[in-house]
PyMOL Python script that loads the backbone (N, CA, C, O; Angstrom):
from pymol import cmd

cmd.read_pdbstr("""\
ATOM      1  N   MET A   1      63.594  97.162  83.931  1.00  0.00           N
ATOM      2  CA  MET A   1      62.316  97.008  84.473  1.00  0.00           C
ATOM      3  C   MET A   1      62.110  95.711  85.056  1.00  0.00           C
ATOM      4  O   MET A   1      62.671  94.730  84.566  1.00  0.00           O
ATOM      5  N   ARG A   2      61.284  95.606  86.154  1.00  0.00           N
ATOM      6  CA  ARG A   2      61.018  94.296  86.759  1.00  0.00           C
ATOM      7  C   ARG A   2      59.453  94.353  87.037  1.00  0.00           C
ATOM      8  O   ARG A   2      58.932  95.332  87.573  1.00  0.00           O
ATOM      9  N   LEU A   3      58.831  93.370  86.681  1.00  0.00           N
ATOM     10  CA  LEU A   3      57.440  93.059  86.973  1.00  0.00           C
ATOM     11  C   LEU A   3      57.187  92.068  88.148  1.00  0.00           C
ATOM     12  O   LEU A   3      57.699  90.954  88.039  1.00  0.00           O
ATOM     13  N   HIS A   4      56.564  92.309  89.091  1.00  0.00           N
ATOM     14  CA  HIS A   4      56.168  91.453  90.280  1.00  0.00           C
ATOM     15  C   HIS A   4      54.699  91.033  89.993  1.00  0.00           C
ATOM     16  O   HIS A   4      53.898  91.901  89.645  1.00  0.00           O
ATOM     17  N   PHE A   5      54.363  89.907  90.107  1.00  0.00           N
ATOM     18  CA  PHE A   5      52.945  89.499  90.283  1.00  0.00           C
ATOM     19  C   PHE A   5      52.737  88.750  91.438  1.00  0.00           C
ATOM     20  O   PHE A   5      53.523  87.905  91.865  1.00  0.00           O
ATOM     21  N   THR A   6      51.619  89.080  91.969  1.00  0.00           N
ATOM     22  CA  THR A   6      51.105  88.296  93.279  1.00  0.00           C
ATOM     23  C   THR A   6      49.888  87.334  92.743  1.00  0.00           C
ATOM     24  O   THR A   6      48.910  87.736  92.113  1.00  0.00           O
ATOM     25  N   LEU A   7      50.096  86.281  93.043  1.00  0.00           N
ATOM     26  CA  LEU A   7      49.137  85.101  92.539  1.00  0.00           C
ATOM     27  C   LEU A   7      48.306  84.726  93.832  1.00  0.00           C
ATOM     28  O   LEU A   7      48.728  84.659  94.987  1.00  0.00           O
ATOM     29  N   SER A   8      47.051  84.500  93.375  1.00  0.00           N
ATOM     30  CA  SER A   8      46.095  84.007  94.385  1.00  0.00           C
ATOM     31  C   SER A   8      46.400  82.550  94.678  1.00  0.00           C
ATOM     32  O   SER A   8      47.170  81.947  93.930  1.00  0.00           O
ATOM     33  N   PRO A   9      45.782  81.883  95.834  1.00  0.00           N
ATOM     34  CA  PRO A   9      45.994  80.676  96.117  1.00  0.00           C
ATOM     35  C   PRO A   9      45.544  79.740  94.950  1.00  0.00           C
ATOM     36  O   PRO A   9      44.544  79.993  94.277  1.00  0.00           O
ATOM     37  N   ASN A  10      46.343  78.631  94.744  1.00  0.00           N
ATOM     38  CA  ASN A  10      46.063  77.716  93.633  1.00  0.00           C
ATOM     39  C   ASN A  10      44.737  76.862  93.956  1.00  0.00           C
ATOM     40  O   ASN A  10      44.488  76.496  95.105  1.00  0.00           O
ATOM     41  N   THR A  11      43.948  76.586  92.917  1.00  0.00           N
ATOM     42  CA  THR A  11      42.765  75.767  93.135  1.00  0.00           C
ATOM     43  C   THR A  11      43.028  74.283  92.806  1.00  0.00           C
ATOM     44  O   THR A  11      42.200  73.411  93.067  1.00  0.00           O
ATOM     45  N   GLU A  12      44.250  74.027  92.205  1.00  0.00           N
ATOM     46  CA  GLU A  12      44.617  72.565  91.897  1.00  0.00           C
ATOM     47  C   GLU A  12      46.141  72.646  91.986  1.00  0.00           C
ATOM     48  O   GLU A  12      46.781  73.696  91.923  1.00  0.00           O
ATOM     49  N   THR A  13      46.674  71.365  92.145  1.00  0.00           N
ATOM     50  CA  THR A  13      48.151  71.202  92.189  1.00  0.00           C
ATOM     51  C   THR A  13      48.866  71.916  91.098  1.00  0.00           C
ATOM     52  O   THR A  13      48.494  71.911  89.924  1.00  0.00           O
ATOM     53  N   VAL A  14      49.900  72.522  91.551  1.00  0.00           N
ATOM     54  CA  VAL A  14      50.929  73.224  90.510  1.00  0.00           C
ATOM     55  C   VAL A  14      51.894  72.072  90.340  1.00  0.00           C
ATOM     56  O   VAL A  14      52.435  71.551  91.316  1.00  0.00           O
ATOM     57  N   PRO A  15      52.137  71.620  88.913  1.00  0.00           N
ATOM     58  CA  PRO A  15      52.965  70.613  88.609  1.00  0.00           C
ATOM     59  C   PRO A  15      54.540  70.967  88.782  1.00  0.00           C
ATOM     60  O   PRO A  15      54.951  72.096  88.513  1.00  0.00           O
ATOM     61  N   PHE A  16      55.331  70.018  89.211  1.00  0.00           N
ATOM     62  CA  PHE A  16      56.702  70.304  89.355  1.00  0.00           C
ATOM     63  C   PHE A  16      57.251  71.011  88.111  1.00  0.00           C
ATOM     64  O   PHE A  16      58.097  71.877  88.336  1.00  0.00           O
ATOM     65  N   GLY A  17      56.936  70.802  86.932  1.00  0.00           N
ATOM     66  CA  GLY A  17      57.443  71.280  85.612  1.00  0.00           C
ATOM     67  C   GLY A  17      56.506  72.590  85.231  1.00  0.00           C
ATOM     68  O   GLY A  17      56.141  72.808  84.076  1.00  0.00           O
ATOM     69  N   TYR A  18      56.200  73.351  86.246  1.00  0.00           N
ATOM     70  CA  TYR A  18      55.343  74.442  85.821  1.00  0.00           C
ATOM     71  C   TYR A  18      56.080  75.526  85.098  1.00  0.00           C
ATOM     72  O   TYR A  18      55.437  76.267  84.354  1.00  0.00           O
ATOM     73  N   GLN A  19      57.386  75.689  85.250  1.00  0.00           N
ATOM     74  CA  GLN A  19      58.158  76.683  84.512  1.00  0.00           C
ATOM     75  C   GLN A  19      58.017  76.681  82.930  1.00  0.00           C
ATOM     76  O   GLN A  19      57.921  77.711  82.263  1.00  0.00           O
ATOM     77  N   ARG A  20      58.017  75.387  82.413  1.00  0.00           N
ATOM     78  CA  ARG A  20      57.683  75.250  80.912  1.00  0.00           C
ATOM     79  C   ARG A  20      56.444  75.875  80.497  1.00  0.00           C
ATOM     80  O   ARG A  20      56.358  76.623  79.524  1.00  0.00           O
ATOM     81  N   LEU A  21      55.335  75.498  81.382  1.00  0.00           N
ATOM     82  CA  LEU A  21      54.021  76.110  81.197  1.00  0.00           C
ATOM     83  C   LEU A  21      53.981  77.568  81.188  1.00  0.00           C
ATOM     84  O   LEU A  21      53.425  78.185  80.279  1.00  0.00           O
ATOM     85  N   LEU A  22      54.615  78.195  82.278  1.00  0.00           N
ATOM     86  CA  LEU A  22      54.786  79.653  82.495  1.00  0.00           C
ATOM     87  C   LEU A  22      55.461  80.284  81.336  1.00  0.00           C
ATOM     88  O   LEU A  22      55.003  81.332  80.881  1.00  0.00           O
ATOM     89  N   THR A  23      56.447  79.765  80.856  1.00  0.00           N
ATOM     90  CA  THR A  23      57.148  80.387  79.647  1.00  0.00           C
ATOM     91  C   THR A  23      56.217  80.338  78.469  1.00  0.00           C
ATOM     92  O   THR A  23      56.068  81.368  77.811  1.00  0.00           O
ATOM     93  N   GLY A  24      55.605  79.290  78.155  1.00  0.00           N
ATOM     94  CA  GLY A  24      54.737  79.117  76.966  1.00  0.00           C
ATOM     95  C   GLY A  24      53.512  80.082  77.124  1.00  0.00           C
ATOM     96  O   GLY A  24      53.109  80.614  76.089  1.00  0.00           O
ATOM     97  N   THR A  25      52.904  80.354  78.244  1.00  0.00           N
ATOM     98  CA  THR A  25      51.895  81.423  78.488  1.00  0.00           C
ATOM     99  C   THR A  25      52.495  82.702  78.210  1.00  0.00           C
ATOM    100  O   THR A  25      51.919  83.460  77.429  1.00  0.00           O
ATOM    101  N   PHE A  26      53.665  83.063  78.795  1.00  0.00           N
ATOM    102  CA  PHE A  26      54.348  84.249  78.562  1.00  0.00           C
ATOM    103  C   PHE A  26      54.437  84.508  77.100  1.00  0.00           C
ATOM    104  O   PHE A  26      54.008  85.588  76.695  1.00  0.00           O
ATOM    105  N   HIS A  27      54.884  83.749  76.351  1.00  0.00           N
ATOM    106  CA  HIS A  27      55.033  83.833  74.856  1.00  0.00           C
ATOM    107  C   HIS A  27      53.724  84.060  74.153  1.00  0.00           C
ATOM    108  O   HIS A  27      53.620  84.808  73.181  1.00  0.00           O
ATOM    109  N   LYS A  28      52.657  83.336  74.722  1.00  0.00           N
ATOM    110  CA  LYS A  28      51.407  83.556  74.095  1.00  0.00           C
ATOM    111  C   LYS A  28      50.814  84.854  74.416  1.00  0.00           C
ATOM    112  O   LYS A  28      50.014  85.349  73.623  1.00  0.00           O
ATOM    113  N   LEU A  29      51.129  85.455  75.504  1.00  0.00           N
ATOM    114  CA  LEU A  29      50.509  86.852  75.886  1.00  0.00           C
ATOM    115  C   LEU A  29      51.418  87.803  74.935  1.00  0.00           C
ATOM    116  O   LEU A  29      50.864  88.773  74.418  1.00  0.00           O
ATOM    117  N   LEU A  30      52.680  87.579  74.707  1.00  0.00           N
ATOM    118  CA  LEU A  30      53.342  88.598  73.931  1.00  0.00           C
ATOM    119  C   LEU A  30      52.878  88.549  72.411  1.00  0.00           C
ATOM    120  O   LEU A  30      52.914  89.533  71.672  1.00  0.00           O
ATOM    121  N   GLY A  31      52.478  87.399  72.067  1.00  0.00           N
ATOM    122  CA  GLY A  31      52.014  87.264  70.661  1.00  0.00           C
ATOM    123  C   GLY A  31      53.068  87.415  69.603  1.00  0.00           C
ATOM    124  O   GLY A  31      54.237  87.551  69.965  1.00  0.00           O
ATOM    125  N   GLU A  32      52.747  87.402  68.283  1.00  0.00           N
ATOM    126  CA  GLU A  32      53.696  87.482  67.269  1.00  0.00           C
ATOM    127  C   GLU A  32      54.543  88.924  67.318  1.00  0.00           C
ATOM    128  O   GLU A  32      53.981  90.018  67.362  1.00  0.00           O
ATOM    129  N   ASN A  33      55.800  88.759  67.305  1.00  0.00           N
ATOM    130  CA  ASN A  33      56.592  90.031  67.215  1.00  0.00           C
ATOM    131  C   ASN A  33      57.910  90.005  66.562  1.00  0.00           C
ATOM    132  O   ASN A  33      58.378  88.886  66.351  1.00  0.00           O
ATOM    133  N   ALA A  34      58.577  91.009  66.212  1.00  0.00           N
ATOM    134  CA  ALA A  34      59.802  90.962  65.362  1.00  0.00           C
ATOM    135  C   ALA A  34      60.935  90.234  66.021  1.00  0.00           C
ATOM    136  O   ALA A  34      61.841  89.774  65.325  1.00  0.00           O
ATOM    137  N   VAL A  35      60.935  90.110  67.288  1.00  0.00           N
ATOM    138  CA  VAL A  35      62.153  89.451  68.016  1.00  0.00           C
ATOM    139  C   VAL A  35      61.816  88.143  68.481  1.00  0.00           C
ATOM    140  O   VAL A  35      62.571  87.579  69.274  1.00  0.00           O
ATOM    141  N   HIS A  36      60.717  87.571  68.060  1.00  0.00           N
ATOM    142  CA  HIS A  36      60.370  86.192  68.542  1.00  0.00           C
ATOM    143  C   HIS A  36      61.418  85.169  68.052  1.00  0.00           C
ATOM    144  O   HIS A  36      61.732  85.107  66.864  1.00  0.00           O
ATOM    145  N   ASP A  37      61.919  84.414  68.944  1.00  0.00           N
ATOM    146  CA  ASP A  37      62.972  83.468  68.691  1.00  0.00           C
ATOM    147  C   ASP A  37      64.362  84.035  68.580  1.00  0.00           C
ATOM    148  O   ASP A  37      65.307  83.322  68.244  1.00  0.00           O
ATOM    149  N   ALA A  38      64.503  85.427  68.884  1.00  0.00           N
ATOM    150  CA  ALA A  38      65.781  85.985  68.988  1.00  0.00           C
ATOM    151  C   ALA A  38      66.373  85.879  70.303  1.00  0.00           C
ATOM    152  O   ALA A  38      65.781  85.230  71.165  1.00  0.00           O
ATOM    153  N   ILE A  39      67.481  86.445  70.554  1.00  0.00           N
ATOM    154  CA  ILE A  39      68.058  86.439  72.039  1.00  0.00           C
ATOM    155  C   ILE A  39      67.095  87.003  73.043  1.00  0.00           C
ATOM    156  O   ILE A  39      66.443  88.026  72.833  1.00  0.00           O
ATOM    157  N   SER A  40      67.036  86.305  74.118  1.00  0.00           N
ATOM    158  CA  SER A  40      66.027  86.702  75.217  1.00  0.00           C
ATOM    159  C   SER A  40      66.820  87.510  76.274  1.00  0.00           C
ATOM    160  O   SER A  40      67.769  87.025  76.891  1.00  0.00           O
ATOM    161  N   LEU A  41      66.406  88.662  76.426  1.00  0.00           N
ATOM    162  CA  LEU A  41      66.946  89.523  77.497  1.00  0.00           C
ATOM    163  C   LEU A  41      66.123  89.684  78.653  1.00  0.00           C
ATOM    164  O   LEU A  41      66.133  90.743  79.281  1.00  0.00           O
ATOM    165  N   TYR A  42      65.341  88.613  79.011  1.00  0.00           N
ATOM    166  CA  TYR A  42      64.499  88.551  80.108  1.00  0.00           C
ATOM    167  C   TYR A  42      64.602  87.247  80.747  1.00  0.00           C
ATOM    168  O   TYR A  42      65.131  86.327  80.124  1.00  0.00           O
ATOM    169  N   SER A  43      64.130  87.061  81.987  1.00  0.00           N
ATOM    170  CA  SER A  43      64.086  85.757  82.594  1.00  0.00           C
ATOM    171  C   SER A  43      62.819  85.627  83.416  1.00  0.00           C
ATOM    172  O   SER A  43      62.297  86.618  83.928  1.00  0.00           O
ATOM    173  N   LEU A  44      62.363  84.500  83.533  1.00  0.00           N
ATOM    174  CA  LEU A  44      61.133  84.242  84.403  1.00  0.00           C
ATOM    175  C   LEU A  44      61.683  83.389  85.648  1.00  0.00           C
ATOM    176  O   LEU A  44      62.267  82.305  85.638  1.00  0.00           O
ATOM    177  N   SER A  45      61.364  84.106  86.584  1.00  0.00           N
ATOM    178  CA  SER A  45      61.806  83.593  88.050  1.00  0.00           C
ATOM    179  C   SER A  45      60.961  82.420  88.498  1.00  0.00           C
ATOM    180  O   SER A  45      60.010  81.983  87.851  1.00  0.00           O
ATOM    181  N   TRP A  46      61.391  81.938  89.676  1.00  0.00           N
ATOM    182  CA  TRP A  46      60.683  80.794  90.277  1.00  0.00           C
ATOM    183  C   TRP A  46      59.487  81.357  91.184  1.00  0.00           C
ATOM    184  O   TRP A  46      59.610  82.495  91.636  1.00  0.00           O
ATOM    185  N   LEU A  47      58.455  80.689  91.440  1.00  0.00           N
ATOM    186  CA  LEU A  47      57.532  81.103  92.292  1.00  0.00           C
ATOM    187  C   LEU A  47      58.118  81.191  93.717  1.00  0.00           C
ATOM    188  O   LEU A  47      58.843  80.290  94.141  1.00  0.00           O
ATOM    189  N   HIS A  48      57.822  82.217  94.417  1.00  0.00           N
ATOM    190  CA  HIS A  48      58.326  82.330  95.808  1.00  0.00           C
ATOM    191  C   HIS A  48      57.223  81.793  96.576  1.00  0.00           C
ATOM    192  O   HIS A  48      56.043  81.851  96.231  1.00  0.00           O
ATOM    193  N   GLY A  49      57.709  81.222  97.730  1.00  0.00           N
ATOM    194  CA  GLY A  49      56.684  80.615  98.590  1.00  0.00           C
ATOM    195  C   GLY A  49      56.760  79.006  98.362  1.00  0.00           C
ATOM    196  O   GLY A  49      55.838  78.315  98.797  1.00  0.00           O
ATOM    197  N   GLY A  50      57.734  78.473  97.756  1.00  0.00           N
ATOM    198  CA  GLY A  50      57.979  77.219  97.424  1.00  0.00           C
ATOM    199  C   GLY A  50      58.440  76.418  98.660  1.00  0.00           C
ATOM    200  O   GLY A  50      58.396  76.915  99.785  1.00  0.00           O
ATOM    201  N   VAL A  51      58.892  75.139  98.419  1.00  0.00           N
ATOM    202  CA  VAL A  51      59.164  74.210  99.670  1.00  0.00           C
ATOM    203  C   VAL A  51      60.091  74.822 100.718  1.00  0.00           C
ATOM    204  O   VAL A  51      60.150  74.405 101.875  1.00  0.00           O
ATOM    205  N   THR A  52      60.826  75.859 100.228  1.00  0.00           N
ATOM    206  CA  THR A  52      61.746  76.517 101.225  1.00  0.00           C
ATOM    207  C   THR A  52      61.204  77.683 102.019  1.00  0.00           C
ATOM    208  O   THR A  52      61.884  78.246 102.877  1.00  0.00           O
ATOM    209  N   MET A  53      59.971  78.033 101.718  1.00  0.00           N
ATOM    210  CA  MET A  53      59.281  79.160 102.478  1.00  0.00           C
ATOM    211  C   MET A  53      58.138  78.633 103.263  1.00  0.00           C
ATOM    212  O   MET A  53      57.735  77.497 103.015  1.00  0.00           O
ATOM    213  N   ARG A  54      57.617  79.300 104.122  1.00  0.00           N
ATOM    214  CA  ARG A  54      56.482  78.863 104.990  1.00  0.00           C
ATOM    215  C   ARG A  54      55.187  78.706 104.366  1.00  0.00           C
ATOM    216  O   ARG A  54      54.398  77.919 104.888  1.00  0.00           O
ATOM    217  N   ASN A  55      54.834  79.375 103.267  1.00  0.00           N
ATOM    218  CA  ASN A  55      53.405  79.296 102.820  1.00  0.00           C
ATOM    219  C   ASN A  55      53.271  78.400 101.705  1.00  0.00           C
ATOM    220  O   ASN A  55      52.136  78.192 101.274  1.00  0.00           O
ATOM    221  N   GLY A  56      54.389  77.765 101.108  1.00  0.00           N
ATOM    222  CA  GLY A  56      54.197  76.810 100.022  1.00  0.00           C
ATOM    223  C   GLY A  56      54.720  75.320 100.501  1.00  0.00           C
ATOM    224  O   GLY A  56      55.601  75.171 101.348  1.00  0.00           O
ATOM    225  N   LYS A  57      54.160  74.431  99.947  1.00  0.00           N
ATOM    226  CA  LYS A  57      54.514  73.085 100.333  1.00  0.00           C
ATOM    227  C   LYS A  57      54.531  72.149  99.191  1.00  0.00           C
ATOM    228  O   LYS A  57      53.840  72.349  98.193  1.00  0.00           O
ATOM    229  N   LYS A  58      55.352  71.076  99.331  1.00  0.00           N
ATOM    230  CA  LYS A  58      55.336  70.035  98.380  1.00  0.00           C
ATOM    231  C   LYS A  58      54.244  69.013  98.790  1.00  0.00           C
ATOM    232  O   LYS A  58      54.090  68.648  99.956  1.00  0.00           O
ATOM    233  N   ILE A  59      53.520  68.593  97.777  1.00  0.00           N
ATOM    234  CA  ILE A  59      52.479  67.647  97.903  1.00  0.00           C
ATOM    235  C   ILE A  59      52.561  66.549  97.097  1.00  0.00           C
ATOM    236  O   ILE A  59      53.512  66.583  96.316  1.00  0.00           O
ATOM    237  N   GLU A  60      51.760  65.449  97.036  1.00  0.00           N
ATOM    238  CA  GLU A  60      51.840  64.386  95.930  1.00  0.00           C
ATOM    239  C   GLU A  60      51.490  64.987  94.608  1.00  0.00           C
ATOM    240  O   GLU A  60      50.391  65.492  94.375  1.00  0.00           O
ATOM    241  N   GLY A  61      52.581  64.903  93.661  1.00  0.00           N
ATOM    242  CA  GLY A  61      52.377  65.344  92.333  1.00  0.00           C
ATOM    243  C   GLY A  61      52.685  66.714  91.959  1.00  0.00           C
ATOM    244  O   GLY A  61      52.536  67.102  90.801  1.00  0.00           O
ATOM    245  N   GLY A  62      53.124  67.488  92.930  1.00  0.00           N
ATOM    246  CA  GLY A  62      53.422  68.998  92.595  1.00  0.00           C
ATOM    247  C   GLY A  62      53.674  69.844  93.946  1.00  0.00           C
ATOM    248  O   GLY A  62      54.261  69.456  94.956  1.00  0.00           O
ATOM    249  N   LEU A  63      53.103  71.051  93.715  1.00  0.00           N
ATOM    250  CA  LEU A  63      53.326  72.095  94.759  1.00  0.00           C
ATOM    251  C   LEU A  63      51.932  72.698  95.078  1.00  0.00           C
ATOM    252  O   LEU A  63      51.036  72.770  94.237  1.00  0.00           O
ATOM    253  N   ASP A  64      51.821  73.125  96.364  1.00  0.00           N
ATOM    254  CA  ASP A  64      50.578  73.801  96.798  1.00  0.00           C
ATOM    255  C   ASP A  64      50.894  75.216  97.429  1.00  0.00           C
ATOM    256  O   ASP A  64      51.841  75.332  98.207  1.00  0.00           O
ATOM    257  N   PHE A  65      50.177  76.181  97.125  1.00  0.00           N
ATOM    258  CA  PHE A  65      50.433  77.503  97.612  1.00  0.00           C
ATOM    259  C   PHE A  65      49.042  77.965  98.174  1.00  0.00           C
ATOM    260  O   PHE A  65      48.232  78.620  97.518  1.00  0.00           O
ATOM    261  N   PRO A  66      48.874  77.570  99.388  1.00  0.00           N
ATOM    262  CA  PRO A  66      47.514  77.836 100.058  1.00  0.00           C
ATOM    263  C   PRO A  66      47.238  79.339 100.272  1.00  0.00           C
ATOM    264  O   PRO A  66      46.089  79.771 100.368  1.00  0.00           O
ATOM    265  N   GLN A  67      48.395  80.160 100.348  1.00  0.00           N
ATOM    266  CA  GLN A  67      48.293  81.633 100.724  1.00  0.00           C
ATOM    267  C   GLN A  67      48.597  82.335  99.414  1.00  0.00           C
ATOM    268  O   GLN A  67      48.651  83.564  99.435  1.00  0.00           O
ATOM    269  N   GLY A  68      48.821  81.622  98.167  1.00  0.00           N
ATOM    270  CA  GLY A  68      49.308  82.418  96.976  1.00  0.00           C
ATOM    271  C   GLY A  68      50.742  82.280  96.916  1.00  0.00           C
ATOM    272  O   GLY A  68      51.394  81.583  97.693  1.00  0.00           O
ATOM    273  N   ALA A  69      51.241  83.007  95.910  1.00  0.00           N
ATOM    274  CA  ALA A  69      52.783  82.878  95.643  1.00  0.00           C
ATOM    275  C   ALA A  69      53.215  84.293  95.131  1.00  0.00           C
ATOM    276  O   ALA A  69      54.390  84.510  94.833  1.00  0.00           O
TER     277      ALA A  69
END
""", "prot")
cmd.dss("prot")
cmd.show_as("cartoon", "prot")
cmd.util.cbc("prot")
cmd.orient("prot")
């Protein structure tokens, strides 16, 4: 199963280390469960629209996604 999320444009700079924050938020949404801290059979991808794509750009202190990601 794959889940794809479309995110709205950011209102503040997305820090370069956002994946750690994204993983923490994901675990918080899952809540306590029987397999917490067990083997992970999922992965969290990178935001599309980053510096290699036309709608995201590197700015001072992080990334900007004016059209969303």
